[in-house]
C-alpha positions as CSV (number, residue, x, y, z in Angstrom):
1,M,19.6,-46.8,2.2
2,K,16.1,-46.9,3.6
3,V,14.1,-43.7,3.8
4,V,10.9,-42.7,5.6
5,L,9.5,-39.2,5.3
6,H,7.2,-38.1,8.1
7,H,5.4,-35.1,6.7
8,A,2.4,-32.8,6.8
9,S,1.5,-33.2,3.1
10,R,-1.5,-34.9,1.6
11,V,0.8,-36.2,-1.1
12,T,2.1,-39.6,-0.2
13,S,2.5,-41.4,-3.6
14,R,5.3,-41.1,-6.2
15,S,2.6,-40.5,-8.8
16,S,1.4,-37.0,-9.6
17,P,1.0,-34.8,-6.5
18,A,-2.6,-34.2,-7.6
19,V,-3.3,-37.7,-6.5
20,V,-4.3,-37.9,-2.9
21,N,-3.3,-41.1,-1.1
22,V,-3.8,-40.4,2.6
23,M,-2.6,-42.9,5.1
24,P,-4.9,-42.1,8.1
25,T,-3.0,-44.2,10.6
26,P,0.7,-43.3,10.7
27,T,2.7,-46.6,10.2
28,T,6.4,-46.8,9.8
29,V,7.1,-48.5,6.5
30,V,10.5,-48.2,4.8
31,C,11.5,-48.4,1.2
32,T,14.9,-48.8,-0.4
33,T,16.6,-46.7,-3.0
34,T,16.3,-47.7,-6.7
35,S,19.2,-49.6,-8.2
36,G,22.2,-47.5,-8.7
37,G,21.6,-45.3,-5.7
38,A,20.8,-41.6,-5.7
39,S,21.7,-39.5,-8.7
40,D,20.6,-36.2,-10.2
41,S,18.4,-36.3,-13.2
42,S,20.2,-35.1,-16.3
43,G,18.5,-32.9,-18.8
44,A,14.9,-31.6,-18.7
45,A,11.7,-33.1,-19.8
46,E,9.5,-31.2,-22.1
47,S,6.5,-29.5,-20.5
48,G,3.4,-31.7,-20.5
49,S,0.7,-31.1,-23.0
50,G,-2.8,-30.1,-22.1
51,G,-2.1,-26.9,-20.2
52,M,-0.5,-26.2,-16.9
53,F,0.7,-29.3,-15.1
54,G,-0.4,-31.5,-17.9
55,G,-4.0,-30.3,-17.7
56,R,-4.6,-32.1,-14.4
57,D,-7.2,-31.0,-12.0
58,L,-5.2,-29.6,-9.1
59,G,-8.0,-28.8,-6.7
60,E,-7.0,-31.7,-4.5
61,V,-3.6,-30.2,-3.8
62,A,-5.2,-27.8,-1.4
63,G,-4.0,-28.6,2.1
64,T,-0.6,-29.8,1.0
65,D,2.2,-28.3,3.0
66,P,4.8,-27.0,0.5
67,R,7.6,-27.6,3.0
68,S,6.9,-31.3,2.8
69,L,6.4,-31.3,-0.9
70,V,9.9,-29.7,-1.2
71,V,11.5,-32.8,0.2
72,Q,9.2,-35.2,-1.7
73,A,10.1,-33.5,-5.0
74,Y,13.8,-33.7,-4.3
75,L,13.5,-37.4,-3.3
76,T,11.8,-38.1,-6.6
77,L,14.4,-36.1,-8.5
78,L,17.1,-38.2,-7.0
79,H,15.2,-41.4,-7.8
80,V,15.0,-42.4,-4.2
81,D,12.0,-44.5,-3.3
82,Y,10.5,-43.6,0.1
83,C,7.5,-44.1,2.2
84,G,5.5,-41.0,2.9
85,I,3.7,-40.9,6.3
86,F,0.8,-38.6,6.8
87,T,1.1,-37.2,10.4
88,E,-0.6,-33.9,10.2
89,Q,-3.3,-34.5,12.8
90,D,-0.7,-36.1,15.2
91,A,1.6,-33.1,14.7
92,I,-1.2,-30.7,15.5
93,T,-2.7,-32.5,18.5
94,Q,0.7,-33.2,20.0
95,G,2.1,-29.8,19.2
96,C,5.1,-31.0,17.2
97,G,4.1,-29.5,13.8
98,D,7.3,-27.5,13.6
99,S,9.4,-30.6,13.5
100,L,7.9,-31.6,10.1
101,P,8.9,-32.7,7.6
102,L,11.1,-35.2,9.3
103,L,13.4,-37.5,7.3
104,A,14.3,-40.8,8.9
105,V,17.2,-42.7,7.2
106,W,18.7,-46.1,7.8
107,E,22.0,-46.0,5.9
108,E,23.7,-49.0,4.3
109,G,24.7,-51.6,6.8
110,V,22.5,-50.3,9.6
111,N,19.9,-52.7,11.0
112,E,16.3,-51.6,10.8
113,T,15.9,-52.3,14.6
114,E,18.5,-49.5,15.3
115,E,17.6,-45.9,15.6
116,P,17.7,-44.1,12.2
117,K,19.4,-40.8,11.5
118,L,16.8,-38.0,11.8
119,F,16.7,-34.8,9.8
120,A,14.1,-32.3,11.0
121,G,13.0,-29.4,8.8
122,T,13.3,-28.7,5.1
123,Y,16.9,-27.5,5.0
124,S,18.3,-30.3,7.2
125,A,16.6,-33.0,5.1
126,M,17.6,-31.4,1.8
127,E,21.2,-30.9,2.9
128,Y,21.5,-34.5,3.8
129,L,20.1,-35.7,0.5
130,A,22.4,-33.3,-1.4
131,R,25.4,-34.7,0.6
132,V,24.4,-38.2,-0.5
133,V,24.7,-37.1,-4.1
134,F,27.9,-35.2,-3.5
135,V,29.7,-38.1,-1.9
136,G,29.2,-40.2,-5.0
137,R,30.8,-37.6,-7.3
138,D,34.3,-36.3,-7.9
139,S,33.4,-32.8,-6.6
140,D,35.3,-30.4,-4.4
141,E,34.0,-29.3,-1.0
142,T,34.0,-25.7,-2.0
143,A,31.5,-26.4,-4.8
144,F,29.3,-28.3,-2.5
145,A,29.4,-25.4,0.1
146,Q,28.4,-23.0,-2.6
147,Q,25.5,-25.2,-3.6
148,M,24.3,-25.4,0.0
149,A,24.6,-21.6,0.4
150,D,22.5,-21.1,-2.7
151,L,19.9,-23.6,-1.5
152,Y,19.8,-21.9,1.9
153,S,19.3,-18.5,0.3
154,V,16.3,-19.8,-1.7
155,L,14.8,-21.6,1.3
156,S,15.1,-18.5,3.4
157,I,12.8,-16.8,0.8
158,L,10.4,-19.8,0.5
159,D,10.2,-21.1,4.1
160,G,11.2,-17.9,5.9
161,K,9.1,-15.4,4.0
162,L,6.6,-16.9,1.5
163,Y,5.4,-19.7,3.8
164,P,4.3,-17.4,6.7
165,A,2.3,-15.3,4.1
166,L,0.7,-18.4,2.6
167,N,0.0,-19.7,6.1
168,Y,-1.8,-16.5,7.0
169,I,-4.0,-16.7,4.0
170,L,-4.9,-20.3,4.6
171,W,-5.8,-19.8,8.3
172,H,-6.7,-16.2,8.8
173,D,-8.4,-15.1,5.6
174,E,-12.0,-16.0,6.5
175,A,-13.1,-16.9,3.0
176,T,-10.1,-19.2,2.4
177,Y,-10.4,-20.8,5.8
178,N,-14.1,-21.5,5.5
179,H,-14.2,-22.7,1.9
180,V,-10.7,-24.2,1.4
181,T,-8.6,-24.8,4.4
182,R,-11.2,-26.2,6.8
183,T,-12.7,-28.5,4.2
184,T,-9.4,-30.0,2.9
185,F,-7.7,-30.1,6.2
186,C,-10.5,-32.2,7.7
187,Q,-10.8,-34.8,5.0
188,S,-8.6,-37.4,6.7
189,M,-9.7,-36.7,10.3
190,P,-12.1,-38.6,12.5
191,F,-15.5,-36.9,12.9
192,L,-14.8,-35.3,16.3
193,L,-11.4,-34.0,15.4
194,R,-12.8,-32.3,12.4
195,H,-14.7,-29.9,14.7
196,L,-11.8,-29.4,17.2
197,V,-8.5,-29.3,15.4
198,P,-9.0,-26.6,12.7
199,P,-10.3,-24.0,15.1
200,F,-7.4,-24.9,17.5
201,R,-4.9,-24.6,14.7
202,K,-6.4,-21.2,13.6
203,R,-6.2,-19.8,17.1
204,T,-2.7,-21.0,17.7
205,S,-1.3,-20.1,14.3
206,L,1.0,-17.1,15.0
207,T,1.2,-14.5,12.3
208,Q,3.1,-11.3,11.5
209,F,0.5,-10.2,9.0
210,V,-2.7,-8.1,9.5
211,S,-4.5,-8.5,6.2
212,T,-4.7,-10.7,3.1
213,P,-3.4,-7.9,0.8
214,Q,-0.3,-7.6,3.0
215,A,0.3,-11.3,2.8
216,Q,-0.3,-11.3,-0.9
217,D,2.2,-8.5,-1.4
218,R,4.8,-10.6,0.5
219,I,4.2,-13.5,-1.8
220,S,4.6,-11.2,-4.8
221,E,7.9,-9.9,-3.4
222,C,9.2,-13.4,-2.8
223,L,8.3,-14.5,-6.4
224,T,9.9,-11.4,-7.8
225,S,13.2,-12.2,-6.0
226,L,13.1,-15.8,-7.3
227,T,12.3,-14.7,-10.8
228,T,15.3,-12.4,-10.7
229,L,17.5,-15.3,-9.5
230,L,16.2,-17.5,-12.3
231,G,16.8,-14.9,-15.0
232,E,16.8,-16.4,-18.5
233,K,18.0,-19.9,-17.4
234,Q,15.8,-22.9,-17.8
235,F,16.7,-24.1,-14.3
236,F,18.3,-22.2,-11.4
237,G,21.5,-24.2,-11.8
238,G,21.5,-23.8,-15.6
239,S,20.7,-26.8,-17.9
240,S,19.7,-29.4,-15.3
241,P,17.4,-29.4,-12.3
242,S,18.7,-29.3,-8.7
243,A,17.4,-29.1,-5.1
244,I,16.5,-25.4,-5.7
245,D,14.3,-26.2,-8.6
246,A,12.5,-28.9,-6.6
247,A,11.9,-26.4,-3.8
248,V,10.6,-23.7,-6.0
249,F,8.4,-26.2,-7.8
250,A,6.8,-27.3,-4.6
251,Y,5.7,-23.8,-3.6
252,I,4.5,-22.8,-7.1
253,F,2.6,-26.1,-7.4
254,V,0.7,-25.4,-4.1
255,L,0.1,-21.8,-4.9
256,Y,-1.3,-22.7,-8.3
257,G,-3.3,-25.8,-7.2
258,T,-5.0,-24.3,-4.2
259,P,-8.5,-23.0,-5.2
260,F,-8.3,-19.6,-3.4
261,P,-11.7,-17.9,-3.4
262,F,-10.1,-14.7,-4.8
263,A,-8.1,-14.0,-7.9
264,G,-5.1,-12.3,-6.3
265,I,-2.8,-15.3,-6.1
266,R,-3.4,-16.3,-9.7
267,T,-2.8,-12.7,-10.7
268,V,0.5,-12.7,-8.9
269,L,1.5,-16.0,-10.5
270,G,0.6,-14.6,-13.9
271,N,3.2,-11.8,-13.3
272,H,5.9,-14.4,-12.8
273,M,5.5,-16.8,-15.7
274,P,9.1,-18.0,-15.8
275,L,8.5,-19.6,-12.4
276,V,5.3,-21.1,-13.5
277,Q,7.0,-22.5,-16.6
278,L,9.8,-23.9,-14.4
279,A,7.2,-25.6,-12.2
280,N,5.4,-27.0,-15.2
281,T,8.6,-28.5,-16.6
282,M,9.5,-29.9,-13.2
283,H,6.1,-31.5,-12.9
284,S,6.5,-33.2,-16.2
285,L,10.0,-34.3,-15.3
286,L,9.1,-35.7,-11.9
287,F,5.6,-37.0,-12.3
288,A,4.8,-37.6,-15.9
């Protein structure tokens, strides 16, 4: 199986997400799965030493789209090598941002010159990858359906509720836009586009929120729901990580790593330490 992930994330390497490896000119490059095919990781790695996320400087994570990082984290959890293609500026200028992340897959026996299977959006890509794992196991369809229902429920919180709130803060909170979003968003763009694309994105970014406190309250509500679902478990599925853990990790990582010019987000995260601890464990497991 050969996999290409077209995404809106600044993370394109299999190393720590804190490492930026932007590919300024989108180029289709494919990578194959590791020997043995896709398989879930068993067990959990111990949290890294040196503080949150191994003590790494996470400032560079600002600008990463959590929806893309969700798929990247799950690909890594499944030990699937892939090529990440940075297409943010093309997506914005061509008005196709809603189609990202886009997973392109050439399955076994399919020639590279043929059209790949395309899976647009977080849930579509995650469902396909989960199905790849399911087919290789002696599992019943009912169990898989329940797994997908649980994943959909969590993604409805993350992509459906938390993402719009985060998007509002990044593009409509003036301090965050001027000091964080505009700076990080423009790093990989040609000089002229740096002055054209961010204001265009800001004007065309639809929002249901009217203030930063309102958006911050929504983020807090979402994290409260997820904390309740996690309960006392190490992972959402129990003793081993799953697609849900990869999804939650991606959002917590971006929330924690983005240097917001106000303390509100860090305060909210501090009130949901089980999720932060989960994300720290996942970071050590995936990128140590």
